[in-house]
Structures are given as structure tokens and as C-alpha cells.
C-alpha positions as CSV (number, residue, x, y, z in Angstrom):
1,M,-11.8,12.3,11.5
2,T,-11.6,8.7,12.7
3,K,-11.2,8.3,16.4
4,Y,-9.0,5.4,17.6
5,A,-11.4,4.7,20.4
6,D,-14.1,4.0,17.8
7,I,-11.8,1.6,16.0
8,L,-11.0,-0.3,19.3
9,T,-14.7,-0.4,20.2
10,H,-15.5,-1.9,16.8
11,F,-12.9,-4.7,17.0
12,R,-13.6,-5.4,20.7
13,Q,-17.1,-6.3,19.5
14,A,-16.5,-7.6,16.0
15,D,-13.4,-9.7,16.5
16,P,-12.2,-10.3,20.1
17,V,-9.4,-12.6,18.8
18,L,-7.8,-9.8,16.7
19,F,-8.7,-7.1,19.2
20,P,-5.7,-7.7,21.6
21,F,-3.2,-7.1,18.9
22,L,-4.9,-3.9,17.9
23,E,-5.0,-2.8,21.5
24,K,-1.3,-3.6,22.0
25,M,0.2,-2.0,18.9
26,P,1.2,1.7,18.9
27,E,-1.8,3.9,18.2
28,R,-1.9,4.9,14.6
29,I,-4.5,6.9,12.6
30,L,-4.4,6.6,8.9
31,V,-4.4,10.2,7.6
32,A,-5.8,10.9,4.1
33,N,-3.2,12.5,1.8
34,T,-5.2,14.8,-0.4
35,D,-2.3,16.3,-2.2
36,P,-2.2,14.7,-5.7
37,Q,1.2,16.3,-6.3
38,T,2.8,13.8,-4.0
39,Y,1.1,10.6,-5.4
40,F,3.6,10.1,-8.3
41,A,6.6,10.0,-6.0
42,K,4.9,7.7,-3.5
43,L,3.9,5.2,-6.2
44,C,7.4,5.2,-7.6
45,Q,8.7,4.3,-4.2
46,D,6.0,1.6,-3.9
47,I,7.2,0.1,-7.2
48,V,10.8,0.1,-6.1
49,A,9.9,-1.6,-2.8
50,Q,7.9,-4.5,-4.4
51,Q,9.1,-7.9,-3.2
52,L,12.0,-6.4,-1.2
53,G,12.7,-6.5,2.5
54,M,12.3,-3.2,4.4
55,K,16.1,-2.5,4.7
56,A,16.9,-3.2,1.0
57,A,13.8,-1.2,-0.1
58,D,14.7,1.8,2.0
59,A,18.3,1.9,0.7
60,I,17.2,1.7,-3.0
61,I,14.4,4.3,-2.5
62,G,17.0,6.6,-0.9
63,R,19.2,6.3,-4.0
64,F,16.2,6.8,-6.3
65,L,15.1,10.0,-4.6
66,D,18.7,11.3,-4.7
67,L,18.6,11.3,-8.4
68,F,16.2,14.2,-8.5
69,P,16.4,17.9,-7.4
70,E,15.1,18.3,-3.8
71,R,14.5,14.5,-3.9
72,S,11.3,15.1,-5.7
73,P,10.7,12.9,-8.8
74,T,8.2,14.1,-11.4
75,P,7.0,12.3,-14.5
76,N,9.0,14.4,-16.9
77,L,12.2,14.1,-14.8
78,V,11.8,10.3,-14.5
79,L,11.3,10.0,-18.3
80,A,14.4,12.2,-18.9
81,K,16.6,9.4,-17.5
82,E,17.4,6.1,-19.2
83,E,16.3,2.8,-17.7
84,S,20.0,2.1,-17.1
85,V,20.2,4.9,-14.6
86,Y,17.6,3.2,-12.4
87,R,19.3,-0.1,-12.8
88,E,22.6,1.4,-11.6
89,I,21.0,2.3,-8.2
90,G,19.8,-1.2,-7.6
91,T,16.4,-1.6,-9.2
92,S,15.7,-4.5,-11.6
93,W,15.3,-3.8,-15.3
94,A,11.6,-4.6,-14.9
95,K,11.1,-2.0,-12.2
96,A,13.1,0.6,-14.2
97,R,10.6,0.0,-17.0
98,Y,7.6,0.2,-14.6
99,I,8.7,3.5,-13.1
100,R,9.0,5.0,-16.6
101,A,5.6,3.4,-17.6
102,L,3.9,5.1,-14.6
103,A,5.6,8.4,-15.6
104,A,4.3,8.0,-19.2
105,A,0.8,7.2,-18.0
106,V,0.7,10.3,-15.9
107,M,2.1,12.5,-18.7
108,N,-0.5,11.0,-21.1
109,R,-3.3,11.6,-18.6
110,E,-4.1,7.9,-18.6
111,V,-3.8,8.2,-14.8
112,N,-5.2,11.4,-13.4
113,F,-4.0,11.8,-9.8
114,E,-6.1,15.0,-9.5
115,A,-9.2,12.9,-9.4
116,F,-8.1,10.4,-6.9
117,P,-9.3,12.1,-3.7
118,T,-12.9,11.9,-5.0
119,L,-12.7,8.4,-6.3
120,S,-13.7,5.2,-4.5
121,D,-11.1,2.6,-3.5
122,E,-12.1,0.3,-6.4
123,E,-12.0,3.2,-8.9
124,I,-8.4,4.0,-7.9
125,V,-7.4,0.4,-8.1
126,A,-8.9,0.1,-11.5
127,D,-7.0,3.2,-12.7
128,L,-3.6,2.1,-11.3
129,V,-3.6,-1.6,-12.4
130,K,-3.8,-0.3,-16.0
131,V,-0.2,0.7,-15.6
132,K,2.3,-2.1,-16.3
133,G,4.1,-3.0,-13.1
134,I,1.3,-1.9,-10.8
135,G,-0.8,-4.9,-9.6
136,R,-3.6,-5.0,-7.1
137,W,-1.3,-5.4,-4.1
138,T,0.7,-2.2,-4.9
139,A,-2.6,-0.3,-5.5
140,E,-3.9,-1.5,-2.1
141,M,-0.8,-0.5,-0.3
142,F,-1.1,2.9,-1.9
143,L,-4.7,3.2,-0.7
144,I,-3.8,2.3,2.8
145,F,-0.5,4.2,3.4
146,T,-0.7,7.1,1.0
147,M,-4.5,7.7,0.6
148,G,-5.2,6.8,4.2
149,R,-8.2,4.8,3.3
150,N,-9.8,3.0,6.3
151,D,-11.5,0.1,4.8
152,V,-9.0,-1.8,2.6
153,F,-8.0,-5.4,2.9
154,S,-5.2,-6.9,0.7
155,P,-6.0,-10.7,0.3
156,G,-2.9,-11.2,-1.8
157,D,-0.4,-10.0,0.9
158,L,1.7,-12.9,2.1
159,G,2.2,-11.3,5.5
160,L,-1.5,-11.0,6.1
161,K,-2.0,-14.6,5.1
162,N,0.7,-15.8,7.4
163,A,-0.7,-13.7,10.3
164,M,-4.2,-15.0,9.8
165,I,-3.0,-18.6,9.7
166,K,-1.2,-18.1,13.0
167,I,-4.1,-16.4,14.7
168,Y,-7.1,-18.2,13.3
169,G,-5.7,-21.4,11.8
170,P,-5.2,-22.5,8.1
171,E,-8.9,-22.9,7.5
172,I,-9.4,-19.1,7.7
173,L,-8.0,-18.9,4.1
174,E,-10.9,-20.9,2.7
175,K,-12.6,-18.5,0.3
176,E,-16.0,-18.2,2.1
177,T,-14.5,-18.2,5.5
178,L,-12.1,-15.5,4.7
179,A,-14.8,-13.3,3.1
180,K,-17.0,-13.6,6.2
181,K,-14.1,-12.7,8.5
182,V,-13.0,-9.7,6.5
183,E,-16.5,-8.4,6.3
184,T,-16.7,-8.3,10.1
185,W,-13.8,-5.8,10.1
186,S,-15.5,-3.2,7.9
187,P,-15.5,-0.2,8.0
188,Y,-11.9,-0.5,9.4
189,R,-10.3,-3.3,7.4
190,S,-7.1,-1.3,6.9
191,Y,-6.7,-1.3,10.7
192,A,-7.2,-5.1,10.7
193,C,-4.3,-5.2,8.2
194,L,-2.1,-3.1,10.6
195,A,-2.9,-5.4,13.5
196,L,-2.2,-8.5,11.5
197,W,1.2,-7.2,10.4
198,Y,2.0,-6.1,13.9
199,S,1.1,-9.6,15.2
200,L,3.9,-11.1,13.1
201,D,6.6,-9.2,15.0
202,N,4.9,-9.5,18.4
203,R,3.7,-13.0,19.0
């Protein structure tokens, strides 16, 4: 298992500019979720939360989970409900379709969650983005927060971009410069993301 001390040592040496934020933020170890039975519900929640603030997302996710016995959505239960049911709890029509599209993909075995624990990050992303409504960003958030993968960076995340501009200056987003910086964070790029998000609220 990853030791937080190892992560701190890596960033102390690899990026002394980002290191203080990692050192200050509450210690957090990303834990791999190896139970494929939970992945569907997690991804439904990720879809609901797309482009929403935390408070609004939490409220709608709560209402979504309340639709199902023991607050446990499954593909067949999701498909049993009309899109209008999801619209009534606050999701957009598009997200209602996306949730059902994910359910159909799982039911049709187009997405095989059972295989995910053995797949690479890129293989999981490739599987997920085949589903309408799941883009690379959503797949990357799933890798970090559900799969507990240590070495994921999400270049399309607006928060990460804003944090990097504040810490390093706007030139950091130039393609080659960004690639070199992100590479220095490996094999703990997910923790760089956590530190960057933390910096937005603590600067």
C-alpha cells in the first residue's frame, strides 16, 4: 500500500513549489475500490454531478439514490424508470439519458466492470468513453476517486488549470511545458491533483 511519507518525499524532491500544499492539506490515501458491484452506482453519481457545484450535486445525488431500494441503483432498476423520473429530481434531460445509456451498456456487456480492477488506466478510460455522456474527465474522476488510482492527471479539469496558473503562472499551460511538469509528478499524479484542488481553497 502507498505510504503518505513516500508521496511527500517524492514531491519534496520533484516539485518543491507544489510540495507545501501537499504537506498542508489533510493526509489522504487513495484506496483502490476492488468491488465491481459498486462501480455502476458511483458512475451514475459522477454523471449527475457533471458541471454542478458540490452543494447542488450532493442534493440531486441524494434524491437519485432515494429512488432505489436501499439507495442502491442497479442497471435493471435504472432502466425500469422513465427519463422523466430522473428529470423530476433535478437532472437535465441529457443526464437522464446518459444514466440510462450507462445502464444499457452494462446490461449489454459493452462495459464490463468485473474486468476493471485488472485493466490499466487508459483501458478503463477507453471503455467508459464509449458510453454517451461519459467523457474523459468523468472517466478520470472515476479512476481517482473510485478506483483509487495513484497516477492520473486530468488536463481538462478547469479547477486544475486555474490552480496551476495561480501557482506556476499562465505559461504552465503551454503544451510542452505542461507535459514536462506533469511527468515530474509521476507515479503520484493523482496526489498532485488533490494538492492543486486544495490550493484553490487555501491560498
